[in-house]
C-alpha positions as CSV (number, residue, x, y, z in Angstrom):
1,M,71.4,153.6,196.0
2,A,70.2,150.1,195.4
3,T,73.7,148.8,195.7
4,V,74.3,150.7,198.9
5,Y,71.1,149.0,200.4
6,L,71.7,145.7,199.1
7,A,75.2,145.7,200.6
8,K,74.1,147.3,204.0
9,V,71.3,144.6,204.7
10,P,73.5,141.6,205.1
11,I,76.4,143.4,206.9
12,L,74.4,145.2,209.6
13,G,73.5,141.8,210.9
14,T,77.1,141.0,211.1
15,W,78.7,143.9,212.8
16,P,77.2,143.2,216.3
17,F,79.2,139.9,216.3
18,I,82.4,141.6,215.0
19,L,81.9,144.3,217.7
20,D,81.5,141.6,220.3
21,R,84.8,140.0,219.2
22,Y,87.1,143.3,218.8
23,G,85.5,145.9,220.9
24,T,84.0,149.2,219.9
25,R,87.1,151.3,220.1
26,I,89.0,149.3,217.6
27,I,86.2,148.6,215.3
28,F,85.4,152.5,215.3
29,T,89.0,153.4,214.6
30,T,89.2,150.7,211.9
31,T,86.0,152.0,210.3
32,L,87.5,155.5,210.3
33,V,90.5,154.3,208.6
34,M,88.8,152.3,206.1
35,I,86.4,155.2,205.0
36,S,89.4,157.5,204.8
37,P,90.4,156.5,201.2
38,I,86.9,156.5,199.7
39,P,87.1,160.0,198.3
40,I,90.3,159.3,196.6
41,L,89.0,155.9,195.2
42,F,86.1,157.6,193.9
43,M,88.5,159.8,191.8
44,V,90.0,156.7,190.0
45,A,86.8,154.6,189.7
46,R,86.0,155.4,186.2
47,S,83.8,152.3,185.2
48,L,80.5,151.3,186.3
49,A,81.8,148.0,187.8
50,S,84.3,149.8,189.8
51,Q,81.8,152.4,190.9
52,I,79.5,149.5,192.0
53,L,82.4,147.6,193.8
54,L,83.4,151.0,195.6
55,E,79.8,151.5,196.6
56,I,79.8,148.0,198.4
57,Y,83.0,148.7,200.2
58,S,81.8,152.1,201.1
59,S,78.5,150.6,202.4
60,V,80.1,148.1,204.4
61,W,82.1,150.4,206.4
62,W,79.6,153.3,206.6
63,S,77.2,150.8,208.0
64,S,79.6,150.2,210.8
65,W,80.2,153.9,211.1
66,D,76.4,154.5,211.5
67,L,76.0,151.7,213.9
68,L,78.8,152.8,216.2
69,T,78.0,156.5,216.2
70,G,74.5,155.5,217.1
71,L,75.8,153.4,220.1
72,Y,78.2,155.8,221.2
73,N,75.6,158.7,221.2
74,L,73.1,156.5,223.2
75,Y,75.5,155.1,225.7
76,L,77.9,158.0,226.4
77,F,75.5,160.7,227.5
78,P,73.4,160.5,230.8
79,R,69.7,159.7,230.0
80,D,68.6,163.2,231.2
81,V,70.8,165.0,228.7
82,R,70.6,162.7,225.8
83,P,68.1,164.5,223.7
84,I,69.7,167.6,223.9
85,A,73.1,166.0,223.2
86,L,71.7,164.2,220.2
87,S,70.2,167.3,219.0
88,I,73.5,169.3,219.1
89,I,75.4,166.3,217.5
90,V,72.8,166.2,214.6
91,F,73.0,169.8,214.1
92,S,76.7,170.4,214.3
93,T,77.2,167.3,212.0
94,N,74.7,168.7,209.4
95,M,76.4,172.2,209.7
96,G,79.8,170.6,209.4
97,A,78.8,168.6,206.3
98,S,77.1,171.7,204.8
99,S,80.2,173.9,205.3
100,A,82.6,171.2,203.8
101,S,80.3,170.8,200.8
102,I,80.3,174.6,200.2
103,I,84.0,174.8,200.7
104,G,84.4,171.9,198.5
105,S,82.6,173.6,195.7
106,I,84.3,176.6,196.0
107,I,87.8,174.8,195.8
108,S,86.4,172.5,192.9
109,S,85.2,175.5,190.9
110,S,88.0,178.0,191.4
111,I,91.4,176.3,190.9
112,P,92.8,173.9,188.5
113,Y,92.5,170.3,189.6
114,G,90.3,171.4,192.3
115,S,88.2,168.4,192.6
116,E,91.3,166.2,193.2
117,I,92.5,168.5,195.7
118,K,89.1,168.5,197.5
119,F,88.9,164.6,197.5
120,T,92.7,164.6,198.8
121,L,91.8,167.0,201.7
122,S,88.8,164.9,202.6
123,A,90.7,161.7,202.9
124,L,93.4,163.3,204.9
125,S,90.9,164.9,207.1
126,R,89.5,161.5,207.7
127,V,92.9,159.9,208.7
128,L,93.4,162.8,211.1
129,V,90.0,162.3,212.7
130,S,90.6,158.6,212.9
131,L,94.0,159.3,214.7
132,L,92.2,161.6,217.3
133,V,89.3,159.2,217.8
134,F,91.9,156.4,218.6
135,K,93.6,158.5,221.3
136,K,90.4,159.9,222.9
137,L,87.4,157.5,222.3
138,S,86.4,155.7,225.3
139,L,85.6,152.0,225.1
140,L,82.0,150.9,225.5
141,D,81.3,147.6,227.0
142,L,78.6,146.3,224.9
143,K,79.2,142.4,224.8
144,I,76.3,140.5,223.4
145,K,74.6,138.4,226.2
146,Q,74.5,134.6,225.2
């Protein structure tokens, strides 16, 4: 966790400038694509050094995800429905993560090479989500004021 936070601190200050230059939609889609291989990379990262490097890589891209989902959640919903919408998003995200964890545990423990299959399915699901996001996500105009 120390690696995660040490990597996130400097990059969180950089993401606003990257967003200003390339736009929210492109960076959000890029973030999803860059997050996609992380489960597969964790399967092959066997040494401590490779695990640390993967945590740094993961932290950089997950910090973008965290920032952008927060921005989209705040700006896409009208002010009067924002608390309800955010509650539904948090609830559905937690339910989805819990369900995926349970299904992943069942797959891992019940079939040969279950862990590899689980990580591969996770990566493929992320790629599919990034394609859907690229087609459907609206563009936020969040230019940094000089």
